[in-house]
C-alpha positions in Angstrom: -0.8 37.9 15.4 -4.6 37.8 14.7 -3.9 38.1 11.2 -1.3 35.1 11.3 -4.1 32.8 13.3 -6.9 33.7 10.3 -4.4 33.0 7.6 -3.7 29.5 9.5 -7.4 28.7 10.0 -8.0 29.7 6.4 -5.1 27.4 5.0 -6.1 24.4 7.2 -9.9 24.8 6.0 -8.8 25.2 2.5 -6.7 21.9 2.7 -9.5 20.2 4.6 -11.9 21.2 1.8 -9.5 20.0 -0.9 -9.0 16.7 0.7 -12.9 16.1 1.2 -13.3 17.4 -2.5 -10.6 14.7 -3.8 -12.4 11.9 -1.7 -15.6 13.0 -3.5 -13.8 12.8 -6.7 -12.4 9.5 -6.1 -15.7 8.1 -4.9 -17.2 9.1 -8.3 -14.2 7.6 -10.1 -14.9 4.3 -8.3 -18.5 4.6 -9.0 -18.0 5.2 -12.8 -15.3 2.3 -12.8 -17.5 -0.1 -11.3 -20.5 1.1 -13.8 -18.1 0.6 -16.5 -17.3 -3.0 -15.4 -20.8 -3.7 -15.1 -21.8 -2.5 -18.5 -18.7 -4.3 -20.0 -17.2 -1.0 -21.4 -13.3 -2.3 -21.7 -12.4 1.0 -23.3 -13.6 3.3 -20.6 -12.0 1.0 -17.9 -8.7 1.1 -19.9 -9.0 4.9 -19.9 -9.0 5.0 -16.3 -5.6 3.1 -15.9 -2.4 4.8 -15.2 0.7 4.0 -17.6 2.5 2.5 -14.7 -0.7 0.7 -13.1 0.0 -2.3 -10.9 -2.7 -5.2 -10.4 -2.2 -7.7 -7.7 -4.5 -10.8 -6.9 -3.0 -13.7 -4.7 0.2 -14.6 -6.6 -0.7 -13.0 -9.7 0.9 -9.5 -10.6 0.4 -7.4 -13.7 2.4 -4.2 -14.5 1.7 -1.2 -16.8 -1.2 -0.2 -18.8 -1.0 -2.8 -21.6 -0.5 -5.7 -19.3 -3.3 -5.0 -16.9 -5.6 -4.2 -19.7 -5.1 -7.3 -21.6 -4.8 -9.8 -18.7 -7.1 -8.5 -16.3 -9.8 -6.2 -17.7 -10.2 -7.8 -21.1 -9.7 -11.2 -19.9 -11.9 -10.9 -16.9 -14.5 -8.7 -17.9 -16.6 -11.2 -20.1 -16.7 -13.7 -16.9 -18.2 -11.4 -14.4 -21.6 -9.5 -13.9 -23.2 -7.4 -11.3 -19.9 -6.3 -9.3 -20.6 -4.4 -6.1 -18.3 -2.8 -3.7 -18.7 -2.1 0.1 -16.3 0.7 1.0 -15.0 0.5 4.5 -12.0 2.8 4.3 -11.0 5.9 1.9 -8.5 8.7 2.3 -6.6 11.2 0.4 -3.9 13.9 0.2 -3.1 16.0 -2.7 -1.8 13.5 -5.0 -3.3 10.2 -4.0 -6.7 8.8 -2.8 -8.0 5.3 -2.2 -10.9 3.4 -1.4 -10.9 -0.1 0.3 -13.5 -2.7 1.4 -15.2 -5.8 0.3 -16.8 -6.8 -3.0 -19.2 -9.3 -4.5 -19.8 -10.5 -8.0 -21.4 -13.0 -10.1 -19.2 -15.4 -11.9 -20.5 -16.3 -15.0 -20.3 -20.0 -16.2 -18.5 -21.2 -19.3 -21.7 -23.1 -20.5 -25.3 -21.8 -20.1 -26.4 -25.1 -18.4 -24.2 -24.5 -15.7 -25.1 -22.4 -12.5 -23.5 -18.9 -11.9 -20.9 -18.8 -9.2 -20.9 -16.2 -6.6 -17.6 -14.5 -5.7 -16.6 -12.3 -2.7 -13.5 -10.7 -1.2 -11.6 -7.7 -0.5 -10.5 -4.8 -2.6 -8.5 -1.7 -2.7 -8.3 0.9 -5.7 -5.4 3.5 -5.3 -5.8 6.4 -7.6 -2.9 9.1 -8.3 -3.5 12.5 -9.7 -1.2 13.3 -12.4 0.6 16.6 -13.4 -2.4 17.2 -15.6 -4.7 17.3 -12.7 -6.4 14.1 -13.9 -6.9 10.9 -11.6 -5.6 7.5 -12.8 -6.0 4.3 -11.2 -2.5 3.2 -10.1 -3.0 0.2 -8.1 -5.8 -2.3 -7.7 -5.6 -5.3 -5.4 -8.2 -7.8 -5.1 -8.2 -11.0 -2.4 -11.0 -13.2 -3.1 -12.4 -16.3 -1.2 -13.2 -19.4 -3.4 -16.3 -19.0 -5.8 -19.5 -20.8 -4.7 -22.4 -21.9 -6.8 -25.0 -19.3 -6.7 -28.3 -20.5 -5.4 
C-alpha cells in the first residue's frame, strides 16, 4: 500500500512539473512571438503557425497557415509597432496551452504627417504540441477597441 501511495504521489508531482514546464514553454513562445512581431520578423512569425491555424478578429476569420500568414501576419505587420501584452490567464495540459489577456499596440499612420494611433483589446493565443514535440500556434483571437489618436 505504501508503495502504491508513493507511486501515486510521484506521478502527480511529475504531472504537475510537466504542466508547469509546458506553461513556461508557452510563456517563452508567446514572448518570442511578440518579439518577432516587434522586430517585424515575418518569417519567424509564420514559422510558429500550425498548418491548421485559425485567426479570429470580430467578423474576420482566416483559416490555415497560408491564409493566416498572408492576411494577418504579412498584411498587418507593417502597420503596427510596440505590441505589448498583459497576461491574465494561462493554462496547459499535455497537448495544449494558452495565454489570454489584454494587449496594446501603436498603429502606424498611412502618411508620416498623420499621428500614430493607439490600439488595445483582448487576446488569446492557443498553442498545440505536435507529435514531434514542437509547439505551434493553433488559434489566435483578438478583440480590439476602436483605435484612438495617440498623444
